[in-house]
C-alpha positions in Angstrom: 36.3 -18.9 -25.2 38.0 -20.5 -22.2 40.7 -22.1 -24.4 41.3 -18.8 -26.1 41.7 -17.0 -22.8 44.2 -19.6 -21.4 46.4 -20.2 -24.4 49.4 -20.4 -22.1 48.2 -23.6 -20.5 49.3 -26.9 -22.0 46.1 -28.7 -21.2 42.8 -27.6 -19.8 40.7 -29.7 -17.5 37.9 -31.7 -19.0 34.4 -30.2 -19.4 33.2 -32.6 -16.7 35.7 -31.0 -14.2 34.2 -27.6 -14.8 30.7 -29.0 -14.4 31.5 -30.7 -11.1 33.0 -27.4 -9.8 29.9 -25.4 -10.9 27.6 -27.9 -9.2 29.5 -27.3 -5.9 28.6 -23.6 -5.9 25.8 -23.1 -3.2 22.4 -21.9 -4.5 22.4 -18.7 -2.5 25.8 -17.7 -4.1 24.5 -18.6 -7.6 21.2 -16.7 -7.1 23.0 -13.6 -5.8 25.4 -13.6 -8.8 22.8 -14.4 -11.5 19.6 -12.8 -10.3 20.7 -9.9 -8.0 20.4 -8.8 -4.5 16.6 -8.6 -4.3 16.1 -12.1 -5.6 18.7 -13.3 -3.1 16.9 -11.5 -0.2 13.5 -12.8 -1.3 14.4 -16.4 -1.7 17.5 -17.1 0.5 17.6 -14.8 3.6 15.7 -15.8 6.7 12.6 -13.8 7.7 10.7 -13.2 10.9 7.6 -15.2 11.2 4.8 -13.1 12.8 2.8 -14.8 15.6 -0.6 -13.4 14.9 -2.1 -15.1 18.0 -0.2 -12.6 20.2 -1.7 -9.6 18.4 -5.0 -7.9 19.1 -7.6 -6.1 16.9 -6.6 -2.5 16.2 -3.0 -3.1 17.4 -1.7 -2.2 13.9 -3.3 -1.3 10.6 -1.5 -1.8 7.3 -2.2 0.7 4.5 -1.3 0.8 0.8 -2.6 1.7 -2.7 -3.4 -0.7 -5.5 -4.3 0.0 -9.1 -6.8 -2.4 -10.6 -6.0 -4.3 -13.8 -9.3 -3.3 -15.3 -10.4 -0.5 -17.6 -13.4 1.6 -16.7 -15.2 4.6 -18.3 -16.5 7.6 -16.4 -19.4 10.0 -17.3 -17.0 12.2 -19.3 -15.9 9.3 -21.5 -12.5 9.1 -19.9 -11.0 5.5 -19.8 -8.7 4.7 -16.9 -7.6 2.1 -14.3 -9.2 2.8 -10.9 -7.2 2.9 -7.7 -7.9 1.4 -4.2 -6.5 3.0 -1.0 -7.2 0.6 1.9 -6.5 0.0 5.6 -6.2 -3.6 6.8 -6.2 -4.7 10.5 -3.1 -6.9 10.7 -4.5 -9.3 13.3 -7.7 -10.2 11.5 -7.0 -9.2 7.8 -10.2 -7.1 8.1 -10.5 -4.0 5.8 -11.4 -1.3 8.3 -11.7 1.5 5.7 -11.0 2.2 2.0 -11.5 4.6 -0.9 -11.7 3.8 -4.6 -10.6 6.7 -6.8 -10.2 7.7 -10.4 -6.9 9.4 -9.9 -3.5 8.4 -8.5 -3.4 8.5 -4.7 -2.2 11.5 -2.8 -2.0 12.6 0.9 -5.6 13.9 0.8 -6.9 10.5 -0.3 -4.7 8.9 2.5 -6.3 11.0 5.2 -9.8 10.6 3.8 -9.6 6.8 3.7 -8.1 6.8 7.2 -10.9 9.0 8.5 -13.5 6.6 7.2 -11.7 3.7 8.9 -11.6 5.6 12.2 -15.3 6.5 12.1 -16.1 2.8 11.5 -13.5 1.0 13.7 -12.0 3.5 16.1 -8.3 4.6 16.3 -5.5 2.0 15.9 -2.5 1.9 18.3 -0.1 1.7 15.3 0.2 1.7 11.6 2.5 0.0 9.1 2.9 2.1 6.0 4.5 2.3 2.6 7.4 4.7 2.0 5.5 6.8 -0.5 5.5 10.5 -0.1 1.7 10.6 0.3 2.0 8.5 3.5 5.2 10.2 4.8 3.8 13.7 4.4 5.1 16.0 7.2 1.8 16.5 8.9 0.3 13.0 8.5 2.0 9.8 9.8 5.1 11.4 11.2 6.0 10.8 14.8 8.8 13.4 14.6 6.3 16.2 14.2 4.4 16.9 17.4 1.5 18.4 15.4 1.1 15.6 12.9 -2.1 13.4 12.8 -0.2 10.4 14.2 1.3 12.4 17.1 -2.0 14.0 18.0 -3.9 10.7 17.9 -1.1 8.7 19.7 -0.4 6.4 16.9 2.9 4.6 16.5 4.1 4.7 12.9 6.3 2.0 11.3 7.5 2.3 7.7 8.0 -1.0 5.8 11.3 -1.9 4.2 11.7 -0.4 0.8 10.8 -2.7 -2.1 9.8 -5.5 0.2 6.2 -6.6 -0.5 6.3 -9.3 2.1 6.6 -6.6 4.8 3.0 -5.5 4.1 0.4 -8.2 4.4 -2.1 -6.0 2.4 -0.1 -6.7 -0.8 -1.3 -10.4 -0.6 -4.8 -9.1 -0.1 -4.7 -7.1 -3.3 -3.3 -10.0 -5.2 -6.1 -12.3 -3.9 -8.8 -9.8 -4.8 -7.5 -9.4 -8.4 -7.1 -13.2 -9.0 -10.3 -14.3 -7.4 -12.8 -11.6 -8.5 -11.6 -8.9 -10.9 -9.8 -11.3 -13.3 -13.3 -12.6 -14.2 -14.6 -9.2 -15.3 -14.9 -8.7 -19.1 -12.8 -5.5 -18.9 -9.8 -7.2 -17.2 -6.5 -6.4 -18.9 -4.1 -8.3 -16.7 -1.0 -6.9 -15.0 1.5 -7.6 -17.9 1.1 -6.7 -21.6 1.8 -10.3 -22.8 -1.1 -11.6 -20.6 -3.6 -9.1 -21.9 -6.7 -10.7 -23.4 -6.9 -10.4 -27.2 -10.2 -8.6 -27.2 -8.8 -5.9 -24.9 -5.6 -5.5 -26.9 -6.4 -2.2 -28.7 -6.3 1.5 -28.1 -8.6 3.1 -25.6 -10.4 4.9 -28.4 -11.4 1.6 -30.0 -12.3 0.1 -26.7 -14.6 3.0 -26.1 -16.3 2.7 -29.5 -16.9 -1.0 -28.9 -18.2 -0.5 -25.4 -15.8 -2.9 -23.8 -15.0 -0.8 -20.7 -17.2 -1.1 -17.6 -18.9 2.0 -16.3 -17.1 3.5 -13.3 -20.3 3.6 -11.2 -20.8 -0.1 -11.8 -17.2 -0.8 -10.8 -17.6 1.1 -7.5 -20.6 -1.1 -6.7 -18.7 -4.3 -7.5 -15.6 -3.1 -5.5 -17.8 -2.5 -2.4 -19.4 -6.0 -2.8 -16.0 -7.7 -3.2 -14.5 -6.0 -0.1 -17.6 -6.9 1.9 -17.3 -10.5 0.6 -13.6 -10.8 1.5 -14.4 -9.5 5.1 -16.9 -12.2 5.6 -15.2 -15.2 3.9 -13.4 -17.8 6.0 -9.6 -17.2 5.9 -6.9 -19.9 5.9 -4.1 -17.6 7.1 -2.0 -17.9 10.2 -3.9 -17.3 13.4 -7.3 -17.2 11.6 -8.5 -20.7 12.6 -10.7 -20.9 9.4 -12.8 -17.9 10.6 -13.8 -14.8 8.7 -11.8 -11.6 9.1 -14.9 -10.0 10.6 -15.3 -12.7 13.3 -11.6 -12.5 14.3 -11.7 -8.7 14.3 -14.8 -8.4 16.6 -13.6 -11.1 19.0 -9.9 -10.1 19.6 -10.1 -6.7 21.4 -7.8 -7.1 24.4 -7.9 -3.3 25.0 -10.8 -0.8 24.9 -11.4 0.6 21.5 -10.3 4.2 21.2 -13.4 5.8 19.6 -13.9 9.5 18.8 -17.6 9.9 19.4 -17.8 13.6 18.3 -17.2 14.2 14.6 -16.0 17.7 15.3 -13.2 16.4 17.5 -12.2 13.8 14.8 -12.2 16.6 12.2 -9.9 18.6 14.5 -7.5 15.7 15.0 -7.4 15.0 11.2 -6.7 18.6 10.2 -3.7 19.2 7.9 -1.0 21.5 9.3 1.9 23.3 7.7 5.6 23.1 8.4 7.1 25.7 10.8 7.3 29.1 9.0 9.6 32.1 9.6 8.3 35.5 10.6 9.7 38.2 8.3 9.1 41.9 7.8 5.7 41.2 6.2 4.7 38.6 8.7 4.1 35.0 7.7 3.8 33.9 4.1 0.8 31.6 3.4 2.2 29.5 0.6 -1.2 28.0 -0.4 -2.3 31.4 -1.7 1.0 33.2 -2.1 0.1 36.1 0.3 1.3 37.3 3.6 -0.5 37.4 7.0 0.6 40.2 9.3 -0.4 41.1 12.9 1.4 43.3 15.4 1.8 40.4 17.8 4.1 38.7 15.3 6.7 41.5 15.8 8.3 39.8 18.8 8.8 36.6 16.8 10.6 38.4 14.0 13.3 36.1 12.5 
């Protein structure tokens, strides 16, 4: 092909000359050209190494969703892969709160799992979140809205870089949980089709007939045990000193824990709010029910 393209040249260099030239191309240049920008950023660009020893418990929680690589069956006979929505304390890698669900996550699941974490561990000073619309809902973790949950609770919100798993330590937690515990379950189907166990390589209808899917209630029980086990297992990560997440979490509070002792106050702080609305001739439209609310006192706010 090279000879055909350069017919005008009397003599081309030897193959060894081309090979020597190719070998001189730096690896970062080759990776960027062959594998693309993401591979280049993941393998070649420098990154900031976090000094966990300078962090304190409840300084920042990391949240994300994970779909398990297992098939379960609920009471109605529906077969599905369950989801986990979890909050992880960045300093200690301790799971402060979580929810396992049978449906894809949404903003209501986000606020529900966060409420459980707050009841158990207090209110964090900051959160590191995914860029999904369920996390970036207008009234949840949005510091630009004075009425959002984050603003009302004084929480600093940081959004991770898009398509960068390394920015969220909880991604590593999910991978460890899958490989260490759930891969041993008989209903495990692996994350990629070509790795799926042969006995699970059939339609959901046949899996149901053969009883190969775990009952959802049993899975919930196992998930709770696994998360508890992870919280109390010695960790080899940076700044952990071989201690368990629970030990590090309970011993590294350099600031008083912000606790809402009254559940009614917590419910008030976690209430959903709407975007600003415009007052028209019929008052304010309540989009949730498609009707209008009118009061004489709204007249002065017309328009």
